[in-house]
C-alpha positions in Angstrom: 52.0 11.9 -68.1 48.5 13.0 -67.4 47.3 10.2 -69.8 49.4 7.7 -67.8 47.9 8.8 -64.5 44.6 8.7 -65.8 44.8 5.3 -67.1 46.4 4.0 -64.0 43.5 5.4 -62.1 41.1 3.8 -64.5 42.9 0.5 -64.1 42.9 0.6 -60.3 39.1 1.5 -60.3 38.3 -1.3 -62.7 40.2 -3.9 -60.6 38.5 -2.8 -57.3 35.1 -3.1 -59.1 35.9 -6.5 -60.5 37.2 -7.6 -57.1 33.7 -6.9 -55.4 31.9 -8.5 -58.3 34.1 -11.5 -59.0 35.7 -12.7 -55.6 32.4 -14.3 -54.5 32.3 -16.3 -57.7 36.0 -17.4 -57.2 35.4 -18.3 -53.8 32.3 -20.5 -54.6 34.1 -22.3 -57.4 37.0 -22.9 -55.1 34.7 -24.5 -52.6 33.5 -26.9 -55.3 37.1 -27.9 -55.8 37.1 -26.9 -59.5 40.6 -25.4 -59.7 43.8 -27.1 -60.1 46.3 -27.4 -57.3 49.0 -25.0 -57.1 51.7 -25.4 -60.0 54.9 -23.5 -61.0 54.0 -20.5 -63.3 55.5 -19.6 -66.6 57.2 -16.2 -66.3 55.4 -13.6 -68.4 57.0 -10.3 -69.4 54.2 -7.6 -69.9 55.6 -4.6 -71.6 55.3 -1.2 -69.6 54.7 1.2 -72.4 52.4 1.6 -75.4 55.5 1.8 -77.6 57.1 -1.3 -76.0 53.7 -3.1 -76.7 53.7 -1.9 -80.3 57.2 -3.2 -80.8 56.2 -6.5 -79.5 53.1 -6.9 -81.7 54.7 -8.8 -84.6 53.6 -12.1 -86.4 56.4 -14.3 -87.7 58.4 -17.0 -86.4 62.1 -15.6 -86.7 65.7 -16.5 -85.9 67.7 -15.8 -82.7 71.4 -14.6 -83.0 72.4 -18.2 -82.4 70.4 -19.3 -85.5 67.7 -21.2 -83.7 64.1 -20.5 -84.7 62.1 -18.5 -82.3 58.4 -17.7 -82.1 56.1 -15.5 -80.1 54.9 -16.5 -76.6 52.8 -13.4 -75.7 55.2 -10.6 -75.9 58.1 -12.7 -75.5 60.2 -14.3 -78.2 60.9 -18.0 -77.2 62.8 -20.7 -78.9 60.1 -22.6 -81.2 60.7 -26.0 -79.6 59.7 -24.5 -76.3 56.4 -22.9 -77.1 54.4 -26.1 -77.2 55.2 -27.0 -73.6 54.7 -23.5 -72.4 51.1 -23.3 -74.1 50.4 -26.7 -72.6 51.3 -25.5 -69.1 49.0 -22.4 -69.6 46.0 -24.7 -70.6 46.4 -27.1 -68.1 46.0 -24.2 -65.4 43.1 -22.7 -67.1 41.1 -25.8 -68.1 38.8 -26.0 -65.0 37.9 -22.4 -65.2 37.9 -22.0 -69.0 34.3 -21.9 -69.7 33.4 -19.6 -66.9 36.1 -17.2 -67.9 35.0 -17.2 -71.5 31.7 -16.1 -70.3 33.0 -13.3 -67.9 35.6 -12.0 -70.5 33.2 -11.7 -73.3 29.9 -11.0 -71.4 28.6 -14.2 -73.0 29.3 -12.8 -76.6 31.6 -15.8 -77.5 28.5 -18.0 -77.6 27.0 -15.9 -80.3 30.3 -16.0 -82.2 30.4 -19.7 -82.2 26.7 -20.0 -83.0 27.5 -18.0 -86.0 30.5 -20.1 -86.9 28.5 -23.2 -86.7 25.7 -21.8 -88.9 28.3 -21.4 -91.6 29.6 -25.0 -91.3 26.7 -26.5 -93.5 26.2 -29.9 -91.8 24.9 -32.9 -93.8 24.2 -36.5 -93.0 27.0 -38.8 -92.8 29.7 -36.2 -92.7 32.9 -36.1 -90.7 33.7 -32.8 -88.8 37.1 -32.1 -87.2 37.3 -29.4 -84.5 40.9 -28.6 -83.6 42.0 -27.0 -80.2 38.4 -27.8 -79.4 39.2 -28.8 -75.7 36.0 -28.3 -73.8 33.8 -28.9 -76.7 31.9 -25.7 -77.1 32.0 -25.7 -80.9 32.1 -29.5 -81.5 28.9 -29.8 -79.3 27.1 -27.2 -81.5 28.1 -29.1 -84.7 27.2 -32.4 -83.1 23.7 -31.2 -82.2 23.2 -29.6 -85.6 24.3 -32.8 -87.3 22.1 -35.2 -85.3 19.1 -32.8 -86.0 20.0 -32.9 -89.8 20.2 -36.7 -89.9 16.9 -37.1 -87.9 15.3 -34.8 -90.5 16.7 -36.9 -93.1 15.4 -40.1 -91.7 11.8 -38.5 -91.4 12.0 -37.2 -94.9 12.8 -40.7 -96.1 9.8 -42.1 -94.1 12.0 -44.1 -91.8 9.9 -45.3 -89.2 12.0 -48.4 -88.8 15.3 -47.9 -87.0 18.5 -48.2 -88.9 21.0 -50.6 -87.3 24.0 -49.5 -89.7 26.1 -47.1 -87.7 28.0 -46.1 -90.8 25.0 -44.1 -91.8 25.7 -41.5 -89.0 28.3 -38.9 -89.0 31.4 -38.2 -86.9 32.5 -35.1 -84.8 35.9 -35.2 -83.7 37.4 -32.9 -81.1 41.2 -32.7 -81.2 43.4 -30.8 -78.7 47.0 -31.0 -77.8 46.0 -30.8 -74.1 44.8 -33.9 -72.1 43.5 -31.6 -69.4 41.1 -29.7 -71.9 40.0 -33.0 -73.5 38.9 -34.4 -70.0 36.8 -31.3 -69.3 35.2 -31.8 -72.7 34.6 -35.4 -72.0 33.0 -34.4 -68.6 30.7 -31.8 -70.3 29.7 -34.2 -72.9 28.6 -36.8 -70.4 26.9 -34.2 -68.5 24.7 -33.1 -71.4 24.1 -36.5 -72.6 26.0 -36.2 -75.9 27.9 -39.5 -75.5 25.1 -41.7 -76.6 25.4 -43.6 -79.7 21.8 -44.4 -80.5 18.6 -42.7 -80.0 15.5 -43.9 -78.2 14.2 -45.7 -81.4 17.7 -47.4 -81.8 18.8 -45.1 -84.7 22.7 -44.7 -84.8 23.5 -41.1 -83.7 26.5 -39.1 -85.2 29.4 -40.0 -82.8 31.5 -37.8 -80.7 35.2 -38.6 -80.2 38.0 -36.9 -78.3 41.7 -37.3 -79.8 44.9 -35.8 -78.5 46.7 -34.1 -81.2 49.0 -31.3 -82.4 47.4 -29.0 -85.0 50.7 -29.0 -86.9 51.0 -32.8 -87.2 47.3 -34.2 -86.8 46.9 -37.9 -86.1 44.4 -38.2 -89.0 44.9 -39.5 -92.5 44.9 -37.4 -95.6 41.4 -36.6 -97.2 39.6 -37.8 -94.1 37.3 -35.0 -93.0 34.6 -32.8 -94.7 34.9 -29.7 -92.5 37.5 -28.4 -90.0 36.9 -25.6 -87.6 39.4 -24.1 -85.1 38.1 -21.5 -82.7 40.4 -19.3 -80.6 43.3 -21.9 -80.9 45.4 -21.1 -84.0 47.2 -18.2 -82.4 48.5 -20.7 -79.7 50.2 -23.0 -82.2 54.0 -22.6 -82.8 53.8 -22.6 -86.6 50.9 -21.1 -87.9 51.5 -21.8 -91.5 52.3 -25.5 -90.7 48.8 -25.8 -89.0 47.1 -24.3 -92.0 48.9 -26.7 -94.4 48.0 -29.7 -92.1 44.3 -28.6 -92.0 44.4 -28.7 -95.7 46.0 -32.2 -95.9 43.2 -33.8 -93.7 40.4 -32.1 -95.7 38.7 -34.0 -98.5 38.7 -32.2 -101.8 35.8 -29.7 -101.7 36.1 -29.5 -97.8 36.1 -26.2 -96.0 38.2 -24.7 -93.3 37.0 -22.1 -90.8 39.1 -20.3 -88.3 37.4 -18.0 -85.6 40.0 -16.0 -84.0 40.6 -12.7 -82.1 41.7 -10.0 -84.6 42.4 -6.4 -85.0 39.9 -3.7 -84.2 40.2 -0.7 -86.6 37.6 1.7 -85.7 37.4 4.1 -82.8 36.2 4.4 -80.1 35.9 0.8 -80.0 39.6 0.2 -80.6 40.7 2.1 -77.6 38.0 0.8 -75.4 38.8 -2.8 -76.3 42.5 -2.2 -75.7 41.9 -0.6 -72.3 39.6 -3.5 -71.5 41.7 -6.4 -72.6 45.1 -5.0 -71.2 43.6 -4.2 -67.8 40.4 -6.0 -67.1 41.0 -9.5 -68.5 44.3 -10.2 -66.5 42.5 -8.9 -63.4 39.6 -11.3 -64.1 41.9 -14.2 -64.3 43.6 -13.1 -61.1 40.4 -12.7 -59.2 38.4 -15.8 -60.6 40.9 -18.4 -61.6 43.8 -16.9 -59.4 46.0 -17.0 -62.4 46.8 -13.6 -63.8 49.9 -14.7 -65.7 47.9 -17.2 -67.8 45.3 -14.6 -69.0 48.1 -12.0 -69.5 49.6 -14.3 -72.0 46.2 -14.9 -73.6 45.7 -11.1 -74.0 49.2 -10.5 -75.4 48.9 -13.8 -77.9 46.0 -11.8 -79.5 48.3 -8.9 -80.2 51.1 -11.0 -81.8 48.6 -13.1 -84.1 48.6 -12.2 -87.8 45.9 -9.7 -88.5 42.9 -10.3 -90.9 44.6 -9.8 -94.3 47.8 -11.3 -93.2 46.1 -14.6 -92.1 44.1 -14.6 -95.3 47.3 -14.4 -97.3 48.9 -17.3 -95.2 45.8 -19.5 -95.9 46.3 -18.8 -99.7 50.0 -19.8 -99.2 48.9 -23.1 -97.5 46.9 -23.9 -100.7 43.3 -22.9 -99.8 41.1 -21.3 -102.3 38.2 -18.9 -102.3 39.5 -17.5 -99.0 37.5 -14.9 -97.4 37.0 -13.3 -93.9 34.5 -11.2 -92.2 34.7 -9.1 -89.1 32.5 -9.8 -86.1 31.8 -7.3 -83.4 33.9 -4.6 -85.1 36.9 -6.9 -85.7 37.4 -7.9 -82.2 36.9 -11.5 -83.8 37.2 -12.4 -87.6 36.0 -15.5 -89.2 38.3 -16.9 -92.1 37.4 -19.5 -94.3 38.6 -21.3 -97.4 38.3 -24.5 -99.6 40.4 -27.3 -100.7 39.8 -28.1 -104.3 41.9 -31.1 -104.8 
């Protein structure tokens, strides 16, 4: 009982502090018209006790008493066929404030996590890279810049003073997302940062950037068509994790590599307790104050707790057919980077 009162007092104090810091930011963004108009909200059931939360933190798609397949949507179990639309609604609402909220929620550390992910990709001239659930382009833009730099270095090394007119010599970076609103935000950002160009100032073809709507469980790409595949903070939002992993392997060429950057399980104290308190109390409050959408960010927090932990996800990757599967914890396990190869 004492612990409950102190936790409530802490949460109230945090929310008041956040209100003082973040309301001005919210109002400034609202004046620029960056937020979506009011829409109906999906109902989210937040459990009221640690015991209830722990009982809700399970991984698998299961069956309802009627025999229909169910899956997790935050702490709720919903019919599997309903989850896609519910997740789509969440990201339609958060799309305009998505990048700002990422910076606020992680104090900018998400940028370091993504930089580290891209450093592992291993770009090479002429490659095709697929970034799934890539919406606003954070990871894809990093890969694109690295790929263009690598291709420019290769041209210099070959003594290429003369422009090459063959566009097939350049690589491709594809952003795929199930949500058109997220893709539109990505296209706006690409144009703003000058990443939509197809040639450099000398007429050399540049690696291209494409935006394609697609479901991670049934991607609209041919078998054996991409060299590397990344999915950052998106796998936990798909309805069937194993189906998405199998489809990732399908589109990869033999020798291709899969990377998943995702929130995971913190095991060490005191970081574990601090992170639990922060994510359950602070992140939804930020969503409320900055994006005026507490429910969506409550879902995002809850979805982290329902997602398979490090070892379970690695086992699922093996089941999907990947080999040489490994993972490493970043920031004490707040995030984990999994990878695996397709041999044939």
